[in-house]
C-alpha positions as a printed NumPy array, in Angstrom:
array([[ 81.72 ,  96.529,  90.735],
       [ 84.919,  95.224,  92.245],
       [ 87.248,  97.398,  94.28 ],
       [ 89.769,  97.796,  91.436],
       [ 87.133,  99.179,  89.029],
       [ 86.066,  97.981,  85.593],
       [ 88.148,  97.797,  82.447],
       [ 87.5  ,  99.856,  79.352],
       [ 85.814,  97.586,  76.816],
       [ 87.107,  97.634,  73.237],
       [ 85.166,  96.631,  70.123],
       [ 86.876,  96.278,  66.729],
       [ 84.853,  96.926,  63.571],
       [ 86.226,  96.042,  60.131],
       [ 84.446,  97.835,  57.301],
       [ 84.174,  96.378,  53.786],
       [ 86.417,  97.554,  50.962],
       [ 85.115, 100.75 ,  49.393],
       [ 84.895, 101.473,  45.681],
       [ 88.222, 103.314,  45.576],
       [ 90.063, 100.411,  47.195],
       [ 88.38 ,  97.98 ,  44.813],
       [ 89.51 , 100.027,  41.809],
       [ 93.023, 100.073,  43.217],
       [ 92.825,  96.255,  43.479],
       [ 93.706,  96.336,  47.155],
       [ 93.849,  93.065,  49.035],
       [ 92.601,  92.359,  52.538],
       [ 95.332,  92.24 ,  55.182],
       [ 93.023,  91.368,  58.122],
       [ 91.422,  88.043,  58.874],
       [ 89.324,  87.152,  61.929],
       [ 90.001,  84.232,  64.235],
       [ 87.136,  81.759,  64.115],
       [ 85.331,  81.453,  67.445],
       [ 87.461,  84.088,  69.192],
       [ 87.201,  87.895,  69.47 ],
       [ 90.574,  88.332,  67.749],
       [ 92.081,  89.261,  64.394],
       [ 95.307,  88.403,  62.599],
       [ 97.225,  91.006,  60.603],
       [100.391,  90.668,  58.555],
       [102.772,  87.905,  59.572],
       [100.55 ,  86.245,  62.168],
       [100.277,  89.245,  64.512],
       [ 97.251,  88.49 ,  66.701],
       [ 95.234,  91.114,  68.619],
       [ 92.451,  90.152,  71.019],
       [ 89.579,  92.441,  72.037],
       [ 86.269,  92.232,  73.852],
       [ 84.251,  92.26 ,  70.619],
       [ 85.174,  91.839,  66.969],
       [ 82.66 ,  92.72 ,  64.226],
       [ 83.464,  91.507,  60.738],
       [ 82.57 ,  93.159,  57.451],
       [ 79.13 ,  91.571,  57.354],
       [ 78.129,  92.815,  60.827],
       [ 75.28 ,  95.316,  60.802],
       [ 74.496,  98.342,  62.948],
       [ 71.867,  96.519,  65.004],
       [ 74.314,  93.743,  65.931],
       [ 76.852,  96.253,  67.246],
       [ 74.204,  98.084,  69.278],
       [ 72.606,  94.993,  70.805],
       [ 75.936,  93.367,  71.655],
       [ 77.875,  96.079,  73.467],
       [ 75.898,  99.339,  73.755],
       [ 72.367,  98.504,  74.867],
       [ 73.444,  97.671,  78.433],
       [ 74.995, 101.144,  78.792],
       [ 71.517, 102.683,  78.585],
       [ 70.424, 100.714,  81.668],
       [ 73.621, 101.742,  83.45 ],
       [ 72.928, 105.401,  82.655],
       [ 69.436, 105.204,  84.18 ],
       [ 70.965, 103.77 ,  87.365],
       [ 73.141, 106.871,  87.867],
       [ 76.447, 105.807,  86.227],
       [ 78.26 , 107.828,  83.566],
       [ 78.775, 106.129,  80.197],
       [ 80.95 , 106.912,  77.167],
       [ 81.104, 105.517,  73.629],
       [ 84.354, 106.486,  71.871],
       [ 84.942, 105.946,  68.122],
       [ 88.551, 105.943,  66.926],
       [ 90.266, 105.105,  63.639],
       [ 91.95 , 106.497,  60.565],
       [ 90.155, 108.86 ,  58.224],
       [ 87.548, 107.109,  56.087],
       [ 87.293, 104.034,  58.326],
       [ 83.572, 104.469,  59.162],
       [ 83.549, 106.194,  62.571],
       [ 80.852, 108.77 ,  61.793],
       [ 78.699, 106.118,  60.092],
       [ 78.973, 103.853,  63.137],
       [ 78.139, 106.648,  65.59 ],
       [ 75.334, 108.095,  63.452],
       [ 76.455, 111.691,  63.971],
       [ 76.157, 112.855,  60.351],
       [ 73.388, 115.28 ,  59.286],
       [ 71.452, 112.552,  57.446],
       [ 71.459, 110.147,  60.425],
       [ 67.745, 110.723,  61.159],
       [ 66.629, 110.041,  57.574],
       [ 68.479, 106.829,  56.661],
       [ 67.033, 103.366,  56.548],
       [ 66.276, 101.782,  59.913],
       [ 68.922,  99.094,  59.432],
       [ 71.597, 101.768,  58.883],
       [ 70.811, 103.833,  61.971],
       [ 73.921, 104.56 ,  64.004],
       [ 74.588, 104.279,  67.704],
       [ 73.248, 107.702,  68.742],
       [ 69.801, 107.437,  67.059],
       [ 69.327, 103.938,  68.479],
       [ 70.248, 105.127,  71.99 ],
       [ 67.747, 108.005,  71.677],
       [ 64.99 , 105.563,  70.772],
       [ 65.906, 103.276,  73.656],
       [ 66.037, 106.187,  76.15 ],
       [ 62.475, 107.315,  75.475],
       [ 61.224, 103.722,  75.437],
       [ 62.604, 103.306,  78.96 ],
       [ 61.138, 106.665,  80.011],
       [ 57.688, 105.495,  78.931],
       [ 58.16 , 102.275,  80.898],
       [ 59.241, 104.124,  84.056],
       [ 56.999, 107.191,  83.963],
       [ 54.663, 105.724,  86.62 ],
       [ 57.457, 105.356,  89.199],
       [ 60.182, 107.786,  88.064],
       [ 60.501, 111.321,  86.8  ],
       [ 63.122, 111.602,  84.042],
       [ 64.577, 114.878,  82.809],
       [ 66.733, 114.862,  79.639],
       [ 69.068, 117.584,  78.361],
       [ 71.582, 117.489,  75.509],
       [ 74.73 , 119.396,  74.537],
       [ 76.849, 119.242,  71.382],
       [ 80.379, 120.611,  70.937],
       [ 83.334, 120.238,  68.615],
       [ 87.071, 120.7  ,  69.096],
       [ 88.402, 122.377,  65.964],
       [ 92.059, 123.448,  65.883],
       [ 92.145, 123.302,  69.711],
       [ 89.12 , 125.644,  69.931],
       [ 85.947, 124.45 ,  71.666],
       [ 82.79 , 125.445,  69.792],
       [ 79.157, 125.1  ,  70.824],
       [ 77.302, 123.604,  67.839],
       [ 73.865, 124.206,  69.367],
       [ 74.54 , 127.929,  69.689],
       [ 77.182, 128.869,  67.096],
       [ 76.035, 132.525,  66.821],
       [ 77.04 , 133.275,  70.436],
       [ 80.743, 132.794,  69.682],
       [ 82.808, 135.43 ,  67.939],
       [ 85.842, 133.329,  67.144],
       [ 86.787, 132.621,  70.752],
       [ 87.06 , 129.238,  72.443],
       [ 84.989, 128.065,  75.398],
       [ 87.069, 127.467,  78.55 ],
       [ 87.494, 124.191,  80.445],
       [ 86.926, 124.111,  84.185],
       [ 86.997, 121.516,  86.95 ],
       [ 84.621, 121.45 ,  89.93 ],
       [ 85.656, 120.478,  93.501],
       [ 84.546, 116.885,  92.839],
       [ 87.117, 116.512,  90.041],
       [ 84.564, 116.601,  87.199],
       [ 85.454, 118.556,  84.056],
       [ 82.817, 120.858,  82.57 ],
       [ 82.536, 123.603,  79.93 ],
       [ 81.077, 126.853,  81.326],
       [ 78.815, 128.607,  78.825],
       [ 77.956, 125.4  ,  76.939],
       [ 74.248, 125.28 ,  76.038],
       [ 72.232, 122.374,  77.469],
       [ 68.84 , 122.088,  75.744],
       [ 65.931, 120.325,  77.437],
       [ 64.248, 117.733,  75.204],
       [ 60.892, 116.026,  75.787],
       [ 60.645, 113.581,  72.883],
       [ 62.81 , 111.383,  70.702],
       [ 62.004, 113.409,  67.604],
       [ 63.094, 116.62 ,  69.304],
       [ 66.401, 115.059,  70.34 ],
       [ 67.047, 113.764,  66.821],
       [ 66.41 , 117.22 ,  65.396],
       [ 68.876, 118.659,  67.893],
       [ 71.477, 116.092,  66.781],
       [ 70.941, 116.965,  63.117],
       [ 71.066, 120.715,  63.786],
       [ 74.392, 120.372,  65.603],
       [ 75.855, 118.044,  62.946],
       [ 75.165, 120.621,  60.241],
       [ 77.487, 123.032,  62.071],
       [ 80.348, 120.558,  62.248],
       [ 83.472, 121.342,  60.22 ],
       [ 84.081, 118.903,  57.335],
       [ 86.29 , 118.962,  54.256],
       [ 87.435, 116.915,  51.296],
       [ 90.818, 115.191,  51.13 ],
       [ 92.365, 112.705,  48.762],
       [ 91.369, 109.84 ,  51.097],
       [ 87.868, 111.013,  52.107],
       [ 85.518, 113.395,  50.322],
       [ 83.605, 114.251,  53.519],
       [ 86.307, 114.03 ,  56.136],
       [ 85.519, 115.309,  59.645],
       [ 88.009, 118.033,  60.536],
       [ 87.122, 118.232,  64.23 ],
       [ 86.421, 116.018,  67.238],
       [ 82.711, 116.011,  68.183],
       [ 81.13 , 115.153,  71.544],
       [ 77.347, 114.717,  71.855],
       [ 76.257, 114.459,  75.516],
       [ 72.909, 113.357,  76.96 ],
       [ 72.344, 114.39 ,  80.59 ],
       [ 69.884, 112.137,  82.408],
       [ 68.282, 113.047,  85.752],
       [ 66.112, 110.352,  87.329],
       [ 64.003, 111.02 ,  90.425],
       [ 62.065, 108.097,  91.954],
       [ 58.428, 108.808,  92.644],
       [ 56.144, 107.203,  95.253],
       [ 52.398, 107.273,  95.498],
       [ 51.483, 108.591,  98.994],
       [ 49.141, 106.379, 100.932],
       [ 47.132, 106.97 , 104.062],
       [ 49.36 , 107.137, 107.118],
       [ 53.007, 107.873, 107.802],
       [ 54.681, 105.231, 105.649],
       [ 53.65 , 106.721, 102.307],
       [ 54.902, 110.147, 103.324],
       [ 58.157, 108.672, 104.605],
       [ 58.839, 106.882, 101.323],
       [ 58.115, 110.043,  99.352],
       [ 60.519, 112.051, 101.461],
       [ 63.347, 109.499, 101.058],
       [ 63.435, 109.823,  97.221],
       [ 66.742, 111.088,  95.776],
       [ 67.807, 112.241,  92.302],
       [ 70.63 , 110.604,  90.318],
       [ 72.368, 112.498,  87.51 ],
       [ 74.469, 110.847,  84.814],
       [ 76.149, 111.781,  81.521],
       [ 76.034, 109.673,  78.358],
       [ 78.874, 110.874,  76.078],
       [ 79.192, 109.982,  72.391],
       [ 82.676, 110.895,  71.132],
       [ 83.287, 110.901,  67.362],
       [ 87.013, 111.544,  66.936],
       [ 88.487, 112.932,  63.749],
       [ 90.466, 110.342,  61.814],
       [ 94.224, 110.141,  61.913],
       [ 95.829, 110.871,  58.562],
       [ 99.174, 111.142,  56.803],
       [ 99.907, 114.311,  54.852],
       [101.742, 112.424,  52.103],
       [ 98.599, 110.411,  51.38 ],
       [ 95.942, 113.093,  51.83 ],
       [ 97.976, 115.665,  49.829],
       [ 96.598, 118.319,  52.171],
       [ 97.859, 121.883,  51.898],
       [ 97.208, 125.18 ,  53.619],
       [ 94.261, 125.107,  56.019],
       [ 93.659, 121.361,  55.534],
       [ 97.283, 120.649,  56.456],
       [ 96.948, 122.736,  59.619],
       [ 93.761, 120.875,  60.529],
       [ 95.487, 117.528,  60.034],
       [ 98.406, 118.576,  62.236],
       [ 96.055, 119.602,  65.058],
       [ 94.059, 116.382,  64.711],
       [ 97.169, 114.214,  64.913],
       [ 98.478, 116.269,  67.833],
       [ 95.301, 115.644,  69.851],
       [ 95.307, 111.945,  69.001],
       [ 98.977, 111.703,  70.005],
       [ 98.174, 113.238,  73.407],
       [ 95.268, 110.787,  73.724],
       [ 97.624, 107.906,  72.937],
       [100.045, 109.074,  75.646],
       [ 97.22 , 109.137,  78.173],
       [ 96.124, 105.631,  77.17 ],
       [ 99.702, 104.379,  77.449],
       [100.138, 105.963,  80.879],
       [ 96.85 , 104.514,  82.159],
       [ 97.292, 101.085,  80.586],
       [100.93 , 100.451,  81.482],
       [101.144,  98.928,  85.002],
       [104.776, 100.069,  85.348],
       [103.676, 103.708,  85.036],
       [100.613, 103.321,  87.239],
       [101.761, 105.696,  89.978],
       [103.233, 108.34 ,  87.67 ],
       [101.697, 111.497,  86.247],
       [ 98.873, 111.126,  83.702],
       [ 99.271, 113.856,  81.017],
       [ 95.609, 114.903,  80.776],
       [ 96.515, 118.577,  80.368],
       [ 98.643, 118.096,  77.252],
       [ 95.567, 118.604,  75.061],
       [ 92.01 , 119.888,  75.381],
       [ 90.771, 116.576,  73.978],
       [ 92.331, 114.531,  76.783],
       [ 91.178, 117.131,  79.323],
       [ 87.543, 116.679,  78.253],
       [ 87.913, 112.873,  78.238],
       [ 89.449, 112.781,  81.73 ],
       [ 86.264, 111.34 ,  83.262],
       [ 85.867, 108.712,  80.519],
       [ 89.462, 107.416,  80.664],
       [ 90.5  , 106.33 ,  84.15 ],
       [ 87.667, 108.212,  85.859],
       [ 84.034, 107.896,  86.864],
       [ 82.483, 106.286,  83.771],
       [ 81.833, 103.016,  81.968],
       [ 83.597, 103.363,  78.632],
       [ 83.339, 101.494,  75.339],
       [ 85.887, 102.176,  72.603],
       [ 84.962, 101.271,  69.014],
       [ 88.072, 100.984,  66.842],
       [ 87.207, 101.248,  63.134],
       [ 89.748,  99.913,  60.638],
       [ 90.098,  99.366,  56.903],
       [ 91.041,  95.837,  55.712],
       [ 92.912,  97.111,  52.61 ],
       [ 96.628,  96.42 ,  52.464],
       [ 97.209,  99.977,  51.218],
       [ 96.212, 101.149,  54.733],
       [ 98.317,  98.525,  56.52 ],
       [100.366, 100.966,  58.625],
       [ 97.364, 102.963,  59.816],
       [ 95.416,  99.792,  60.539],
       [ 98.281,  98.323,  62.569],
       [ 98.604, 101.545,  64.592],
       [ 94.87 , 101.518,  65.316],
       [ 95.013,  97.898,  66.492],
       [ 97.882,  98.691,  68.869],
       [ 96.098, 101.82 ,  70.053],
       [ 92.923,  99.893,  70.889],
       [ 94.809,  96.992,  72.476],
       [ 96.483,  99.314,  75.002],
       [ 93.104, 100.836,  75.889],
       [ 91.907,  97.469,  77.235],
       [ 94.282,  97.814,  80.193],
       [ 92.643, 101.035,  81.431],
       [ 90.502, 100.592,  84.541],
       [ 87.774, 103.083,  85.433],
       [ 86.028, 103.478,  88.788],
       [ 82.386, 104.35 ,  88.107],
       [ 80.145, 105.364,  91.02 ],
       [ 76.51 , 106.416,  91.28 ],
       [ 76.197, 110.181,  90.808],
       [ 73.908, 111.592,  93.478],
       [ 73.468, 115.294,  94.118],
       [ 75.258, 116.017,  97.445],
       [ 72.467, 118.351,  98.543],
       [ 69.885, 115.686,  97.844],
       [ 72.   , 113.128,  99.686],
       [ 72.21 , 115.365, 102.761],
       [ 68.467, 115.981, 102.682],
       [ 67.839, 112.265, 102.458],
       [ 70.037, 111.613, 105.51 ],
       [ 68.269, 114.305, 107.518],
       [ 64.858, 112.989, 106.542],
       [ 65.829, 109.52 , 107.672],
       [ 66.898, 110.948, 111.028],
       [ 63.519, 112.671, 111.382],
       [ 61.748, 109.409, 110.627],
       [ 63.839, 107.591, 113.232],
       [ 63.052, 110.227, 115.877],
       [ 59.368, 110.05 , 114.976],
       [ 59.37 , 106.293, 115.553],
       [ 61.178, 106.707, 118.882],
       [ 58.614, 109.265, 120.072],
       [ 55.728, 107.097, 118.961],
       [ 57.101, 104.235, 121.068],
       [ 57.616, 106.462, 124.156],
       [ 55.715, 105.009, 127.184],
       [ 56.053, 108.   , 129.542],
       [ 53.857, 110.421, 127.581],
       [ 50.383, 111.385, 128.749],
       [ 47.124, 110.779, 126.962],
       [ 47.168, 114.187, 125.217],
       [ 50.701, 113.783, 123.711],
       [ 50.67 , 114.585, 119.97 ],
       [ 53.831, 113.558, 118.077],
       [ 52.912, 115.262, 114.795],
       [ 52.157, 118.614, 116.43 ],
       [ 55.423, 118.483, 118.38 ],
       [ 57.537, 117.754, 115.256],
       [ 55.767, 120.485, 113.301],
       [ 56.463, 123.006, 116.052],
       [ 60.151, 121.969, 116.218],
       [ 60.581, 122.136, 112.426],
       [ 58.935, 125.577, 112.289],
       [ 61.295, 126.784, 115.046],
       [ 64.567, 125.956, 113.286],
       [ 65.038, 129.596, 112.389],
       [ 65.248, 130.774, 116.02 ],
       [ 65.504, 129.494, 119.58 ],
       [ 62.179, 130.896, 120.879],
       [ 60.029, 128.498, 118.873],
       [ 62.18 , 125.541, 119.919],
       [ 61.904, 126.578, 123.56 ],
       [ 58.145, 126.909, 123.183],
       [ 58.001, 123.418, 121.688],
       [ 60.008, 122.055, 124.602],
       [ 57.703, 123.804, 127.06 ],
       [ 54.686, 122.363, 125.258],
       [ 56.28 , 118.914, 125.493],
       [ 56.728, 119.342, 129.263],
       [ 53.127, 120.485, 129.652],
       [ 51.666, 117.659, 127.583],
       [ 53.612, 115.1  , 129.558],
       [ 51.771, 116.11 , 132.778],
       [ 49.246, 113.822, 134.387],
       [ 49.759, 110.239, 135.399],
       [ 53.368, 110.039, 134.262],
       [ 54.596, 113.394, 135.652],
       [ 55.995, 111.956, 138.933],
       [ 57.918, 109.202, 137.171],
       [ 59.228, 111.753, 134.719],
       [ 60.442, 114.098, 137.489],
       [ 62.132, 111.21 , 139.282],
       [ 63.885, 110.179, 136.106],
       [ 65.075, 113.751, 135.513],
       [ 66.398, 114.051, 139.095],
       [ 68.293, 110.795, 138.748],
       [ 69.874, 111.932, 135.501],
       [ 70.9  , 115.276, 137.021],
       [ 72.523, 113.494, 140.004],
       [ 74.467, 111.16 , 137.664],
       [ 75.561, 114.14 , 135.588],
       [ 76.841, 115.969, 138.701],
       [ 78.774, 112.88 , 139.837],
       [ 80.397, 112.59 , 136.45 ],
       [ 81.43 , 116.259, 136.539],
       [ 83.047, 115.783, 139.987],
       [ 84.975, 112.772, 138.756],
       [ 86.199, 114.758, 135.77 ],
       [ 87.465, 117.587, 137.996],
       [ 89.304, 115.121, 140.286],
       [ 90.942, 113.478, 137.315],
       [ 92.033, 116.866, 136.003],
       [ 93.666, 117.752, 139.345],
       [ 95.501, 114.41 , 139.514],
       [ 96.686, 114.911, 135.975],
       [ 98.101, 118.331, 136.903],
       [ 99.979, 116.901, 139.913],
       [101.472, 114.108, 137.842],
       [102.599, 116.557, 135.19 ],
       [104.336, 118.726, 137.858],
       [106.169, 115.684, 139.288],
       [107.258, 114.664, 135.81 ],
       [108.724, 118.128, 135.226],
       [110.618, 117.956, 138.556],
       [112.068, 114.552, 137.695],
       [113.151, 115.847, 134.309],
       [114.996, 118.773, 135.949],
       [116.644, 116.365, 138.411],
       [117.775, 114.153, 135.551],
       [119.34 , 117.13 , 133.732],
       [121.284, 118.145, 136.881],
       [122.653, 114.619, 137.334],
       [123.816, 114.495, 133.736],
       [125.691, 117.802, 134.099],
       [127.424, 116.66 , 137.32 ],
       [128.448, 113.345, 135.805],
       [130.006, 115.106, 132.834],
       [131.952, 117.468, 135.167],
       [133.229, 114.557, 137.308],
       [134.343, 112.594, 134.266],
       [136.38 , 115.597, 133.106],
       [138.202, 115.95 , 136.478],
       [139.011, 112.246, 136.798],
       [140.878, 112.339, 133.477],
       [143.842, 114.207, 135.21 ],
       [146.632, 111.669, 136.09 ],
       [147.004, 111.17 , 139.854],
       [150.487, 111.103, 141.541],
       [151.563, 109.057, 144.633],
       [150.345, 110.53 , 147.88 ],
       [151.541, 110.314, 151.436],
       [149.528, 108.264, 153.896],
       [148.488, 111.412, 155.673],
       [146.642, 112.676, 152.583],
       [144.778, 109.441, 151.791],
       [141.663, 110.39 , 153.698],
       [139.587, 113.357, 152.516],
       [139.863, 116.503, 154.629],
       [136.856, 118.65 , 155.159],
       [137.053, 121.988, 153.417],
       [136.349, 125.136, 155.352],
       [135.19 , 126.851, 152.077],
       [131.419, 127.118, 152.048],
       [130.028, 124.932, 149.248],
       [127.398, 126.316, 146.915],
       [123.866, 125.078, 147.513],
       [122.896, 121.946, 145.586],
       [120.827, 122.432, 142.431],
       [118.369, 119.895, 143.797],
       [117.542, 121.852, 146.937],
       [114.303, 123.146, 145.441],
       [113.241, 119.713, 144.194],
       [114.172, 118.116, 147.545],
       [112.101, 120.648, 149.517],
       [109.095, 120.265, 147.207],
       [109.098, 116.492, 147.382],
       [109.703, 116.575, 151.221],
       [111.798, 113.358, 151.248],
       [108.697, 111.249, 150.694],
       [109.984, 109.394, 147.624],
       [112.936, 107.01 , 147.822],
       [114.062, 107.837, 144.302],
       [114.702, 111.46 , 145.231],
       [116.686, 110.489, 148.354],
       [118.944, 108.205, 146.368],
       [119.535, 110.988, 143.879],
       [120.457, 113.401, 146.698],
       [122.945, 110.944, 148.175],
       [124.541, 110.456, 144.798],
       [124.891, 114.2  , 144.365],
       [126.597, 114.53 , 147.792],
       [129.128, 111.83 , 146.859],
       [129.84 , 113.581, 143.59 ],
       [130.448, 116.88 , 145.431],
       [132.869, 115.113, 147.8  ],
       [134.805, 113.625, 144.846],
       [134.907, 117.04 , 143.243],
       [136.54 , 118.593, 146.323],
       [139.135, 115.795, 146.524],
       [139.984, 116.322, 142.853],
       [140.59 , 120.011, 143.503],
       [143.017, 119.248, 146.369],
       [144.913, 116.736, 144.218],
       [145.268, 119.294, 141.492],
       [146.834, 121.86 , 143.865],
       [149.348, 119.337, 145.302],
       [150.416, 118.217, 141.849],
       [150.951, 121.819, 140.807],
       [153.256, 122.5  , 143.75 ],
       [155.257, 119.302, 143.185],
       [155.715, 120.289, 139.594],
       [157.004, 123.744, 140.607],
       [159.557, 122.247, 143.117],
       [160.818, 119.717, 140.558],
       [161.289, 122.461, 137.996],
       [163.287, 124.553, 140.508],
       [165.59 , 121.608, 141.373],
       [166.124, 120.876, 137.703],
       [167.318, 124.414, 136.998],
       [169.808, 124.273, 139.939],
       [171.309, 120.937, 138.847],
       [172.094, 122.074, 135.325],
       [175.031, 124.298, 136.526],
       [176.938, 121.367, 138.087],
       [179.115, 118.867, 136.309],
       [177.945, 115.426, 135.378],
       [180.104, 113.85 , 138.086],
       [178.679, 116.068, 140.755],
       [175.23 , 115.144, 139.457],
       [175.871, 111.41 , 139.957],
       [177.121, 111.962, 143.498],
       [174.294, 114.22 , 144.413],
       [171.5  , 112.053, 142.993],
       [170.588, 110.53 , 146.416],
       [170.678, 113.925, 148.049],
       [168.512, 115.375, 145.314],
       [166.043, 112.541, 145.73 ],
       [166.121, 112.993, 149.504],
       [165.68 , 116.741, 149.216],
       [162.869, 116.059, 146.743],
       [161.141, 113.816, 149.252],
       [161.583, 116.454, 151.948],
       [160.236, 119.084, 149.584],
       [157.291, 116.883, 148.794],
       [156.539, 116.334, 152.466],
       [156.914, 120.085, 153.054],
       [154.59 , 120.82 , 150.147],
       [152.105, 118.31 , 151.499],
       [152.257, 119.814, 154.969],
       [151.833, 123.315, 153.499],
       [148.828, 122.244, 151.461],
       [147.326, 120.459, 154.485],
       [147.842, 123.558, 156.599],
       [146.126, 125.677, 153.965],
       [143.22 , 123.283, 153.808],
       [142.952, 123.308, 157.617],
       [143.058, 127.111, 157.617]])
């Protein structure tokens, strides 16, 4: 199987005209394409399928062509499904062989299910020397959206069986009877007994129309057998056997119908509505699975109980064959065309079948293989003494899985049996391994300490980085104040007698001890930033005093006339310069103080 899965195969079967259609003088609207699995309907509308069976095709041809290989697949552990679809009266039940008289018809008219039963038991007889096969069957119907068990109809009092899903995604019906069968005749009788309980009724288009969807399931469990031989190999092969479990589903759908043609009323009309509703939900699922544009969208399995039960067969873990049954009469042209479109979309569905192995059996098989590998390793051990018994040791270990005392006793017995000629070499090997183990533990502890130191340094550097970012932001805010012209005496920074707050990096500097150059550069940068901060503070004070003096002079000059203003402009400027120098000297004296 390729990685993308396998496509659903579709077979088209065209039945001959029945007596009613002959009396109505209906004409054939379908014609096959010679040499190709295709048909033409109407005005040259061509539909291609995997198989096309004409009116002259018999039951044996259909079975040998597309169904016989599914029996082999089922014995190999894969699920298989045969699905019959079509309008009412198109021959679905006849093709499947699910009617009550299916076991008593002529051999050439046997349907799919009786032929599969015969093939199953023929293969069981051929494999009974090497495989153990267990067969069980179940039979249910979906009538008016109620699930009924046809092998045990007395157990239900009008209620419907529920639908559940296990953790593996498989859908099952709790409470559904699964009968064990041991012969082909017994399975056929079970099929007939369940078919007698199926709901049927007469309509204008079909005198024995199926009013429910029926699903007949064969559960196959195959366990390989081996004939034990003398020695270990026979026992090992017998222990490695695993059981595969598969389901072979035969789905006989009720036929789609139109109320205006069946003239159904009352209960029959309600049955037809429910049938068409389930088939509509099935068509939506097929469209969602077959349309590549809607591949990633939701698949509406839960819209109907029918699609919920067919979840594994459509897009799941199964190999599926769909048999589309159609009528060639032109009076059924619309229904035939819808069936052809329905089946054509189903070809685009891709399933992903896998071998169904019991997870418990799979785990046991893995553990048994590990035991066999350990047994081989012990048998090839060269350090054991002459009295070393591998079988007795493994038996003692396996018996001591329930507690630790038996395992310890087995280990002590192993140490005792390994005494003798190889005891010294064994002790030397053990001492060497203990020394290597101790060295490795020391290396691990050293690496853990180094890792802790590096993590502490990284945290210190992160704190240092945060402090630098805060100081840079504060300096950028102070430098945005416009600076005014200064006297030459104030060009050089004056030391401030105000005690500066300790640097935020004092702790980091003391912990690092000045050993790393990166930290020293950071400290120098911080000192420069503190110096610039002090200078900015002094500039701010001088500018404030200049602004106050200018405001005072401006208020005095407003009382004079404009002429006096022009004459006194140089004196005002001169007095302003003197005031500025006085303000500078006052600020310098305050800084010095």
